[in-house]
Every structure is written in structure tokens, then in C-alpha cells.
C-alpha positions in Angstrom: 66.1 2.9 -29.5 69.9 3.6 -29.3 71.2 7.4 -28.4 73.6 9.0 -30.2 77.1 9.2 -29.3 79.0 12.6 -29.6 81.5 12.0 -32.3 84.1 14.2 -34.3 83.6 14.2 -38.0 86.5 11.8 -38.7 84.8 9.5 -36.7 82.0 9.4 -38.4 83.5 9.0 -41.9 85.3 6.2 -40.1 82.0 4.3 -39.6 80.0 5.1 -42.5 83.6 3.2 -44.1 82.3 0.1 -42.1 79.1 0.3 -44.2 80.6 0.4 -47.4 81.1 4.3 -47.7 84.4 5.9 -49.4 85.6 9.0 -49.0 86.3 10.7 -52.2 87.1 14.2 -51.8 86.7 17.2 -49.1 85.9 20.3 -50.3 86.5 23.1 -47.6 85.3 21.8 -43.9 83.1 19.1 -45.6 84.4 15.6 -46.5 82.3 13.4 -49.5 81.6 9.9 -49.1 79.7 7.4 -51.7 78.7 4.0 -52.1 78.2 2.1 -55.2 74.3 1.6 -56.0 73.4 4.6 -53.2 71.5 7.8 -54.9 72.9 10.2 -52.4 76.4 11.1 -51.5 77.2 12.2 -47.8 78.9 15.2 -46.8 80.1 15.2 -43.2 81.4 18.4 -41.7 84.9 17.8 -40.3 84.0 19.8 -37.2 85.4 18.3 -33.2 81.5 17.5 -32.5 78.7 16.6 -34.9 75.6 18.1 -34.6 73.3 15.4 -33.3 70.4 16.8 -36.0 73.2 16.3 -38.9 74.1 13.1 -37.8 70.7 11.8 -37.4 70.0 13.2 -40.9 73.1 11.4 -42.6 72.3 7.6 -40.5 68.9 8.6 -42.9 70.4 9.4 -45.8 72.7 6.2 -45.9 69.4 4.1 -45.3 70.3 3.2 -42.1 68.6 3.1 -38.5 70.5 5.0 -35.7 70.3 1.3 -34.0 73.0 -0.2 -37.0 74.9 2.9 -36.8 75.1 2.9 -33.0 76.4 -1.0 -33.1 79.3 -0.2 -35.2 80.4 3.0 -33.1 
């Protein structure tokens, strides 16, 4: 299993964009992304560093593996 890199919230949004997720709005300090056909939306904190546990949870919510995510970094 690949190790998660340290990423900012904006970098995370760009990477999920490569998987078809679309930024739709910002609510306070969180950026919200949606994808056609997906049941859930992703709420990504706009921080300098997204916590590894938070990033792991977002990856799981997007039905991706950590390896798939890291390859797009």
C-alpha cells in the first residue's frame, strides 16, 4: 500500500477532479465536490495540510483505493 502524501485542500480538490469529481460550492472553510452517479458528496477542508485520517476517509467515500489516489498525485 502506498503512503499518503501531505497535501493541501486545494491539491486534494485537483486530484479528485481527475477522477470526475466536480467542485460545486464552498461552505465556510470546506469545499464540496459531487460526481454523477455517486451517492455521496465530498466535503474537503480548505487547510494547508489535510489530516491523513481525513484524506483516507475522503478516498474511501469516493470508492477509491489509496494506491489509485496516489497514482494521480
